[in-house]
MDTraj code that builds the backbone (N, CA, C; nanometers):
import mdtraj as md
import numpy as np

residues = "UNK UNK UNK UNK UNK UNK UNK UNK UNK UNK UNK UNK UNK UNK UNK UNK UNK UNK UNK UNK UNK UNK UNK UNK UNK UNK UNK UNK UNK UNK UNK UNK UNK UNK UNK UNK UNK UNK UNK UNK UNK UNK UNK UNK UNK UNK UNK UNK UNK UNK UNK UNK UNK UNK UNK UNK UNK UNK UNK UNK UNK UNK UNK UNK UNK UNK UNK UNK UNK UNK UNK UNK UNK UNK UNK UNK UNK UNK UNK UNK UNK UNK UNK UNK UNK UNK UNK UNK UNK UNK UNK UNK UNK UNK UNK UNK UNK UNK UNK UNK UNK UNK UNK UNK UNK UNK UNK UNK UNK UNK UNK UNK UNK UNK UNK UNK UNK UNK UNK UNK UNK UNK UNK UNK UNK UNK UNK UNK UNK UNK UNK UNK UNK UNK UNK UNK UNK UNK UNK UNK UNK UNK UNK UNK UNK UNK UNK UNK UNK UNK UNK UNK UNK UNK UNK UNK UNK UNK".split()
xyz = np.array([
    [-0.3683, -0.5426, 1.4242],
    [-0.4287, -0.4890, 1.3044],
    [-0.3295, -0.4086, 1.2212],
    [-0.2437, -0.3317, 1.2865],
    [-0.1489, -0.2480, 1.2135],
    [-0.0578, -0.3309, 1.1245],
    [-0.0138, -0.4486, 1.1744],
    [0.0750, -0.5324, 1.0945],
    [0.0028, -0.5843, 0.9705],
    [-0.1216, -0.6286, 0.9855],
    [-0.1976, -0.6762, 0.8694],
    [-0.2215, -0.5639, 0.7693],
    [-0.2524, -0.4463, 0.8205],
    [-0.2748, -0.3326, 0.7322],
    [-0.1456, -0.2928, 0.6618],
    [-0.0345, -0.2968, 0.7342],
    [0.0948, -0.2655, 0.6726],
    [0.1287, -0.3692, 0.5646],
    [0.0986, -0.4965, 0.5908],
    [0.1192, -0.6017, 0.4897],
    [0.0385, -0.5707, 0.3637],
    [-0.0868, -0.5320, 0.3823],
    [-0.1742, -0.5001, 0.2697],
    [-0.1209, -0.3808, 0.1916],
    [-0.0764, -0.2782, 0.2636],
    [-0.0245, -0.1585, 0.1975],
    [0.1035, -0.1910, 0.1212],
    [0.1919, -0.2700, 0.1828],
    [0.3149, -0.3074, 0.1140],
    [0.2839, -0.3854, -0.0134],
    [0.1908, -0.4787, -0.0068],
    [0.1521, -0.5560, -0.1253],
    [0.0953, -0.4640, -0.2338],
    [0.0176, -0.3649, -0.1936],
    [-0.0378, -0.2678, -0.2887],
    [0.0739, -0.1892, -0.3561],
    [0.1706, -0.1442, -0.2770],
    [0.2838, -0.0677, -0.3308],
    [0.3634, -0.1543, -0.4289],
    [0.3825, -0.2808, -0.3970],
    [0.4535, -0.3718, -0.4880],
    [0.3763, -0.3906, -0.6180],
    [0.2441, -0.4043, -0.6082],
    [0.1619, -0.4182, -0.7294],
    [0.1705, -0.2931, -0.8168],
    [0.2015, -0.1806, -0.7551],
    [0.2175, -0.0565, -0.8314],
    [0.3520, -0.0522, -0.9040],
    [0.4374, -0.1503, -0.8781],
    [0.5645, -0.1586, -0.9498],
    [0.6856, -0.1124, -0.8711],
    [0.6670, -0.0795, -0.7448],
    [0.7798, -0.0362, -0.6626],
    [0.8446, -0.1561, -0.5948],
    [0.9780, -0.1549, -0.5851],
    [1.0487, -0.2532, -0.5047],
    [1.0362, -0.2113, -0.3589],
    [1.0168, -0.3087, -0.2709],
    [1.0069, -0.2802, -0.1278],
    [1.0908, -0.3816, -0.0511],
    [1.1168, -0.3496, 0.0744],
    [1.1845, -0.4422, 0.1652],
    [1.1194, -0.4285, 0.3021],
    [1.0915, -0.5417, 0.3668],
    [1.0286, -0.5392, 0.4992],
    [1.1360, -0.5398, 0.6066],
    [1.1130, -0.4618, 0.7115],
    [1.2060, -0.4516, 0.8238],
    [1.1252, -0.4696, 0.9524],
    [1.1194, -0.5926, 1.0047],
    [1.0449, -0.6141, 1.1290],
    [1.1138, -0.5447, 1.2458],
    [1.0429, -0.5248, 1.3552],
    [1.1043, -0.4595, 1.4717],
    [1.2293, -0.5353, 1.5173],
    [1.3274, -0.4590, 1.5632],
    [1.4524, -0.5167, 1.6127],
    [1.5118, -0.4218, 1.7162],
    [1.6254, -0.4572, 1.7679],
    [1.6949, -0.3707, 1.8650],
    [1.7271, -0.2361, 1.8016],
    [1.7647, -0.2372, 1.6746],
    [1.8042, -0.1134, 1.6052],
    [1.6862, -0.0389, 1.5442],
    [1.5734, -0.1068, 1.5332],
    [1.4567, -0.0479, 1.4694],
    [1.3318, -0.0917, 1.5457],
    [1.2765, -0.0057, 1.6302],
    [1.1654, -0.0483, 1.7160],
    [1.0292, -0.0591, 1.6483],
    [1.0185, -0.0203, 1.5222],
    [0.8884, -0.0232, 1.4561],
    [0.8870, -0.1237, 1.3419],
    [0.7693, -0.1769, 1.3148],
    [0.7485, -0.2623, 1.1992],
    [0.7312, -0.1701, 1.0797],
    [0.8156, -0.1828, 0.9791],
    [0.8083, -0.0930, 0.8647],
    [0.8498, -0.1651, 0.7381],
    [0.8186, -0.1011, 0.6266],
    [0.8784, -0.1435, 0.5006],
    [0.9361, -0.0204, 0.4343],
    [1.0331, -0.0438, 0.3475],
    [1.0904, 0.0669, 0.2731],
    [1.0519, 0.0519, 0.1270],
    [1.0340, 0.1660, 0.0637],
    [1.0056, 0.1742, -0.0788],
    [1.1317, 0.2287, -0.1450],
    [1.1838, 0.1541, -0.2406],
    [1.3003, 0.2033, -0.3152],
    [1.2502, 0.3061, -0.4153],
    [1.3051, 0.4270, -0.4079],
    [1.2534, 0.5352, -0.4917],
    [1.3417, 0.5613, -0.6135],
    [1.4350, 0.4700, -0.6381],
    [1.5132, 0.4764, -0.7604],
    [1.5431, 0.3339, -0.8058],
    [1.5968, 0.3224, -0.9224],
    [1.6271, 0.1909, -0.9795],
    [1.7655, 0.1449, -0.9353],
    [1.7816, 0.0152, -0.9170],
    [1.9101, -0.0419, -0.8755],
    [2.0204, -0.0065, -0.9754],
    [1.9875, -0.0082, -1.1037],
    [2.0877, 0.0218, -1.2070],
    [2.1375, 0.1663, -1.1953],
    [2.0473, 0.2590, -1.1656],
    [2.0863, 0.3996, -1.1515],
    [2.1798, 0.4182, -1.0328],
    [2.1439, 0.3574, -0.9202],
    [2.2276, 0.3687, -0.8009],
    [2.3649, 0.3070, -0.8255],
    [2.3660, 0.1906, -0.8902],
    [2.4935, 0.1232, -0.9182],
    [2.5797, 0.2076, -1.0116],
    [2.5197, 0.2646, -1.1141],
    [2.5945, 0.3482, -1.2084],
    [2.6546, 0.4707, -1.1405],
    [2.5850, 0.5212, -1.0373],
    [2.6332, 0.6383, -0.9635],
    [2.7197, 0.6003, -0.8441],
    [2.7372, 0.4701, -0.8204],
    [2.8232, 0.4237, -0.7112],
    [2.7683, 0.4550, -0.5731],
    [2.6383, 0.4410, -0.5567],
    [2.5756, 0.4705, -0.4278],
    [2.4697, 0.3662, -0.3971],
    [2.4237, 0.3662, -0.2735],
    [2.3147, 0.2774, -0.2333],
    [2.1833, 0.3304, -0.2909],
    [2.0860, 0.2411, -0.3060],
    [1.9532, 0.2840, -0.3494],
    [1.8890, 0.3714, -0.2429],
    [1.8083, 0.4663, -0.2868],
    [1.7375, 0.5542, -0.1942],
    [1.6109, 0.4845, -0.1482],
    [1.5859, 0.4868, -0.0161],
    [1.4714, 0.4179, 0.0423],
    [1.3882, 0.5135, 0.1271],
    [1.2575, 0.5040, 0.1113],
    [1.1655, 0.5797, 0.1951],
    [1.0956, 0.4808, 0.2881],
    [1.1021, 0.5057, 0.4187],
    [1.0391, 0.4188, 0.5176],
    [0.8899, 0.4495, 0.5265],
    [0.8098, 0.3446, 0.5469],
    [0.6647, 0.3571, 0.5609],
    [0.6239, 0.2769, 0.6837],
    [0.5594, 0.3447, 0.7802],
    [0.5206, 0.2774, 0.9047],
    [0.4091, 0.3537, 0.9728],
    [0.3416, 0.2844, 1.0652],
    [0.2320, 0.3462, 1.1393],
    [0.2828, 0.4175, 1.2635],
    [0.2189, 0.5305, 1.2943],
    [0.2420, 0.6009, 1.4200],
    [0.1052, 0.6273, 1.4818],
    [0.0871, 0.6398, 1.6091],
    [0.1876, 0.6115, 1.7117],
    [0.2123, 0.4617, 1.7219],
    [0.3330, 0.4272, 1.7560],
    [0.3737, 0.2870, 1.7632],
    [0.3112, 0.2217, 1.8856],
    [0.2573, 0.1022, 1.8673],
    [0.2047, 0.0246, 1.9791],
    [0.0679, 0.0658, 2.0282],
    [0.0042, 0.1599, 1.9617],
    [-0.1287, 0.2030, 2.0042],
    [-0.2289, 0.1788, 1.8918],
    [-0.3417, 0.1285, 1.9284],
    [-0.4513, 0.1138, 1.8333],
    [-0.5499, 0.2275, 1.8597],
    [-0.5800, 0.3036, 1.7596],
    [-0.6755, 0.4121, 1.7732],
    [-0.8137, 0.3613, 1.7331],
    [-0.9164, 0.4305, 1.7766],
    [-1.0528, 0.3833, 1.7570],
    [-1.0972, 0.3771, 1.6113],
    [-1.0644, 0.4777, 1.5326],
    [-1.1171, 0.4777, 1.3970],
    [-1.0230, 0.5303, 1.2918],
    [-0.9002, 0.5617, 1.3305],
    [-0.8069, 0.6221, 1.2363],
    [-0.6739, 0.5488, 1.2367],
    [-0.6043, 0.5601, 1.1261],
    [-0.4679, 0.5102, 1.1151],
    [-0.3832, 0.6235, 1.0591],
    [-0.2605, 0.6332, 1.1078],
    [-0.1679, 0.7374, 1.0642],
    [-0.0438, 0.6690, 1.0090],
    [-0.0276, 0.6784, 0.8789],
    [0.0820, 0.6119, 0.8089],
    [0.1868, 0.7164, 0.7733],
    [0.3072, 0.6967, 0.8241],
    [0.4140, 0.7942, 0.8019],
    [0.5061, 0.7481, 0.6896],
    [0.5415, 0.8415, 0.6033],
    [0.6397, 0.8224, 0.4973],
    [0.7604, 0.9076, 0.5367],
    [0.8777, 0.8474, 0.5469],
    [0.9955, 0.9178, 0.5975],
    [1.1158, 0.8870, 0.5103],
    [1.1842, 0.9916, 0.4649],
    [1.3038, 0.9775, 0.3828],
    [1.4110, 1.0700, 0.4380],
    [1.5303, 1.0181, 0.4569],
    [1.6403, 1.0984, 0.5109],
    [1.7492, 1.1143, 0.4062],
    [1.7884, 1.2390, 0.3795],
    [1.8992, 1.2640, 0.2885],
    [2.0273, 1.2133, 0.3524],
    [2.1181, 1.1634, 0.2718],
    [2.2408, 1.1019, 0.3230],
    [2.3484, 1.2036, 0.3580],
    [2.3400, 1.3240, 0.3042],
    [2.4453, 1.4231, 0.3242],
    [2.4259, 1.4984, 0.4553],
    [2.5247, 1.4918, 0.5472],
    [2.5109, 1.5668, 0.6728],
    [2.5210, 1.7181, 0.6486],
    [2.4594, 1.7940, 0.7378],
    [2.4621, 1.9398, 0.7283],
    [2.5817, 1.9922, 0.8083],
    [2.6783, 2.0575, 0.7417],
    [2.7892, 2.1173, 0.8161],
    [2.7370, 2.2297, 0.9072],
    [2.7939, 2.2417, 1.0251],
    [2.7473, 2.3402, 1.1243],
    [2.7417, 2.4816, 1.0672],
    [2.8368, 2.5167, 0.9832],
    [2.8409, 2.6535, 0.9289],
    [2.7330, 2.6779, 0.8233],
    [2.6612, 2.5744, 0.7815],
    [2.5583, 2.5913, 0.6792],
    [2.4161, 2.5707, 0.7323],
    [2.4027, 2.5535, 0.8632],
    [2.2718, 2.5250, 0.9216],
    [2.1719, 2.6369, 0.8929],
    [2.2109, 2.7623, 0.9120],
    [2.1178, 2.8730, 0.8887],
    [2.0743, 2.8795, 0.7424],
    [2.1679, 2.8595, 0.6516],
    [2.1343, 2.8620, 0.5091],
    [2.0397, 2.7468, 0.4744],
    [2.0615, 2.6304, 0.5342],
    [1.9744, 2.5155, 0.5092],
    [1.8343, 2.5438, 0.5628],
    [1.8244, 2.6003, 0.6830],
    [1.6917, 2.6333, 0.7382],
    [1.6177, 2.7318, 0.6483],
    [1.6878, 2.8318, 0.5990],
    [1.6245, 2.9290, 0.5094],
    [1.5767, 2.8592, 0.3816],
    [1.6604, 2.7717, 0.3281],
    [1.6231, 2.6994, 0.2059],
    [1.5044, 2.6069, 0.2316],
    [1.5031, 2.5416, 0.3472],
    [1.3927, 2.4512, 0.3789],
    [1.2603, 2.5271, 0.3877],
    [1.2626, 2.6459, 0.4436],
    [1.1399, 2.7263, 0.4493],
    [1.0860, 2.7512, 0.3090],
    [1.1737, 2.7850, 0.2163],
    [1.1315, 2.8106, 0.0783],
    [1.0872, 2.6811, 0.0109],
    [1.1624, 2.5754, 0.0314],
    [1.1283, 2.4455, -0.0275],
    [0.9909, 2.4002, 0.0216],
    [0.9685, 2.4061, 0.1522],
    [0.8414, 2.3605, 0.2096],
    [0.7224, 2.4407, 0.1588],
    [0.7440, 2.5654, 0.1317],
    [0.6367, 2.6503, 0.0797],
    [0.5902, 2.6006, -0.0566],
    [0.6795, 2.5372, -0.1316],
    [0.6485, 2.4919, -0.2667],
    [0.6022, 2.3464, -0.2743],
    [0.6164, 2.2721, -0.1664],
    [0.5834, 2.1293, -0.1708],
    [0.4330, 2.1049, -0.1776],
    [0.3910, 2.0125, -0.2641],
    [0.2494, 1.9779, -0.2699],
    [0.2068, 1.8824, -0.1585],
    [0.3038, 1.8117, -0.0977],
    [0.2718, 1.7075, -0.0014],
    [0.3923, 1.6883, 0.0909],
    [0.3706, 1.6859, 0.2214],
    [0.4787, 1.6619, 0.3163],
    [0.5640, 1.7850, 0.3403],
    [0.6760, 1.7621, 0.4093],
    [0.7675, 1.8725, 0.4368],
    [0.9075, 1.8188, 0.4632],
    [1.0058, 1.9075, 0.4487],
    [1.1436, 1.8791, 0.4853],
    [1.1725, 1.9466, 0.6179],
    [1.2593, 1.8848, 0.6990],
    [1.3026, 1.9418, 0.8263],
    [1.4419, 1.8871, 0.8571],
    [1.4977, 1.9323, 0.9692],
    [1.6267, 1.8788, 1.0120],
    [1.6084, 1.7980, 1.1395],
    [1.6984, 1.7032, 1.1586],
    [1.6970, 1.6225, 1.2801],
    [1.7438, 1.7071, 1.3978],
    [1.7297, 1.6539, 1.5183],
    [1.7799, 1.7239, 1.6375],
    [1.9281, 1.7531, 1.6172],
    [1.9668, 1.8724, 1.6504],
    [2.1051, 1.9122, 1.6301],
    [2.1350, 1.9529, 1.4872],
    [2.0323, 1.9542, 1.4016],
    [2.0456, 1.9975, 1.2624],
    [2.1465, 1.9160, 1.1826],
    [2.1669, 1.7903, 1.2194],
    [2.2688, 1.7094, 1.1539],
    [2.2272, 1.6602, 1.0156],
    [2.1003, 1.6261, 0.9994],
    [2.0537, 1.5695, 0.8726],
    [1.9203, 1.6307, 0.8318],
    [1.8922, 1.6268, 0.7023],
    [1.7655, 1.6757, 0.6477],
    [1.6796, 1.5533, 0.6139],
    [1.5499, 1.5624, 0.6456],
    [1.4594, 1.4529, 0.6134],
    [1.3292, 1.5072, 0.5556],
    [1.2584, 1.4175, 0.4846],
    [1.1271, 1.4459, 0.4297],
    [1.0262, 1.3611, 0.5060],
    [0.9115, 1.4192, 0.5386],
    [0.8097, 1.3467, 0.6143],
    [0.6707, 1.3845, 0.5640],
    [0.5873, 1.2805, 0.5531],
    [0.4460, 1.2999, 0.5235],
    [0.3679, 1.1979, 0.6051],
    [0.2573, 1.2394, 0.6656],
    [0.1719, 1.1479, 0.7403],
    [0.0349, 1.1462, 0.6739],
    [-0.0068, 1.0248, 0.6352],
    [-0.1377, 1.0042, 0.5757],
    [-0.2328, 0.9587, 0.6856],
    [-0.3380, 1.0352, 0.7083],
    [-0.4408, 0.9971, 0.8050],
    [-0.5605, 0.9442, 0.7265],
    [-0.6091, 0.8268, 0.7664],
    [-0.7260, 0.7718, 0.6983],
    [-0.8099, 0.6901, 0.7952],
    [-0.9400, 0.6815, 0.7694],
    [-1.0263, 0.6009, 0.8560],
    [-0.9993, 0.4528, 0.8336],
    [-0.9919, 0.3772, 0.9426],
    [-0.9612, 0.2346, 0.9312],
    [-1.0755, 0.1544, 0.8695],
    [-1.1956, 0.2088, 0.8681],
    [-1.3091, 0.1367, 0.8102],
    [-1.3121, 0.1473, 0.6580],
    [-1.2293, 0.2314, 0.6007],
    [-1.2297, 0.2544, 0.4567],
    [-1.0971, 0.2083, 0.3986],
    [-1.1014, 0.1265, 0.2968],
    [-0.9792, 0.0823, 0.2292],
    [-0.9261, 0.1963, 0.1431],
    [-0.7950, 0.2170, 0.1491],
    [-0.7318, 0.3171, 0.0643],
    [-0.6984, 0.2488, -0.0676],
    [-0.7373, 0.3088, -0.1761],
    [-0.7221, 0.2454, -0.3068],
    [-0.5771, 0.2474, -0.3542],
    [-0.5476, 0.1559, -0.4448],
    [-0.4142, 0.1515, -0.5058],
    [-0.3861, 0.2822, -0.5802],
    [-0.4861, 0.3374, -0.6458],
    [-0.4675, 0.4636, -0.7181],
    [-0.4308, 0.5768, -0.6224],
    [-0.4941, 0.5774, -0.5047],
    [-0.4622, 0.6787, -0.4043],
    [-0.3167, 0.6640, -0.3599],
    [-0.2731, 0.5409, -0.3296],
    [-0.1332, 0.5191, -0.2900],
    [-0.0377, 0.5569, -0.4012],
    [-0.0744, 0.5268, -0.5253],
    [0.0103, 0.5642, -0.6383],
    [0.0299, 0.7156, -0.6421],
    [-0.0786, 0.7892, -0.6223],
    [-0.0697, 0.9353, -0.6214],
    [0.0180, 0.9857, -0.5074],
    [0.0003, 0.9286, -0.3889],
    [0.0798, 0.9711, -0.2733],
    [0.2274, 0.9436, -0.2974],
    [0.2593, 0.8222, -0.3412],
    [0.3996, 0.7889, -0.3669],
    [0.4577, 0.8761, -0.4771],
    [0.3830, 0.8970, -0.5836],
    [0.4319, 0.9817, -0.6920],
    [0.4617, 1.1231, -0.6431],
    [0.3708, 1.1796, -0.5629],
    [0.3922, 1.3158, -0.5129],
    [0.5088, 1.3218, -0.4144],
    [0.5213, 1.2223, -0.3266],
    [0.6330, 1.2200, -0.2321],
    [0.7651, 1.2063, -0.3063],
    [0.7720, 1.1150, -0.4012],
    [0.8960, 1.0943, -0.4766],
    [0.9270, 1.2164, -0.5620],
    [0.8244, 1.2780, -0.6185],
    [0.8440, 1.4026, -0.6929],
    [0.9042, 1.5097, -0.6020],
    [0.8470, 1.5255, -0.4826],
    [0.8962, 1.6271, -0.3887],
    [1.0405, 1.6003, -0.3502],
    [1.0707, 1.4759, -0.3187],
    [1.2074, 1.4398, -0.2805],
    [1.3025, 1.4631, -0.3973],
    [1.2676, 1.4132, -0.5131],
    [1.3547, 1.4268, -0.6291],
    [1.3774, 1.5715, -0.6694],
    [1.2712, 1.6491, -0.6650],
    [1.2816, 1.7898, -0.7061],
    [1.3694, 1.8699, -0.6115],
    [1.3611, 1.8395, -0.4825],
    [1.4321, 1.9199, -0.3849],
    [1.5640, 1.8585, -0.3378],
    [1.5813, 1.7291, -0.3577],
    [1.7015, 1.6637, -0.3060],
    [1.8292, 1.7206, -0.3676],
    [1.8302, 1.7400, -0.4979],
    [1.9500, 1.7936, -0.5609],
    [1.9822, 1.9331, -0.5103],
    [1.8795, 2.0171, -0.4942],
    [1.8998, 2.1521, -0.4427],
    [1.9564, 2.1499, -0.3020],
    [1.8960, 2.0678, -0.2165],
    [1.9425, 2.0603, -0.0782],
    [2.0808, 1.9970, -0.0684],
    [2.1053, 1.8930, -0.1465],
    [2.2368, 1.8274, -0.1448],
    [2.3452, 1.9257, -0.1905],
    [2.3152, 2.0055, -0.2907],
    [2.4119, 2.1054, -0.3381],
    [2.4383, 2.2102, -0.2307],
    [2.3336, 2.2512, -0.1624],
    [2.3469, 2.3527, -0.0588],
    [2.4273, 2.3031, 0.0603],
    [2.4075, 2.1779, 0.0986],
    [2.4753, 2.1277, 0.2199],
    [2.6040, 2.0516, 0.1874],
    [2.6418, 2.0504, 0.0603],
    [2.7649, 1.9838, 0.0213],
    [2.8839, 2.0579, 0.0821],
    [2.9787, 1.9847, 0.1421],
    [3.0969, 2.0513, 0.1979],
    [3.1714, 2.1284, 0.0895],
    [3.2221, 2.2433, 0.1270],
    [3.2918, 2.3311, 0.0310],
    [3.4244, 2.2737, -0.0123],
])
top = md.Topology()
chain = top.add_chain()
for i, resn in enumerate(residues, 1):
    res = top.add_residue(resn, chain, resSeq=i)
    for name in ("N", "CA", "C"):
        top.add_atom(name, md.element.get_by_symbol(name[0]), res)
traj = md.Trajectory(xyz[None], top)
């Protein structure tokens, strides 16, 4: 069921005008997911970087729950956190998270990277509307865009 629901959600996101890419489970990626490109190819090319992608997948992996589905949206900033800036990044993340309308930023184990995460919980008997997904994606992308420059500047090597 999760794969069919993920297919439906991906199709909905595409109808909303977002580019997506499907990534089936593999040795390097144990979950079935799709990514949503949160910027335009032309912008990334002009800046000489890869397009920014937010992963979308169900958790917990491999388990079917009785009446709920938990869809995770995950975005990882590309800039590593230098060890000498970890405390400053944690302080900034606390302030950033306080202002976010949806989701939160955190660091990976060992404080190496900063990521954004939001989990949407919804009943499986109810279809989530395209308008609802549009709002969620808009708020997530807004949160990432608003805070990414601040965090990237803070964790940029001196």
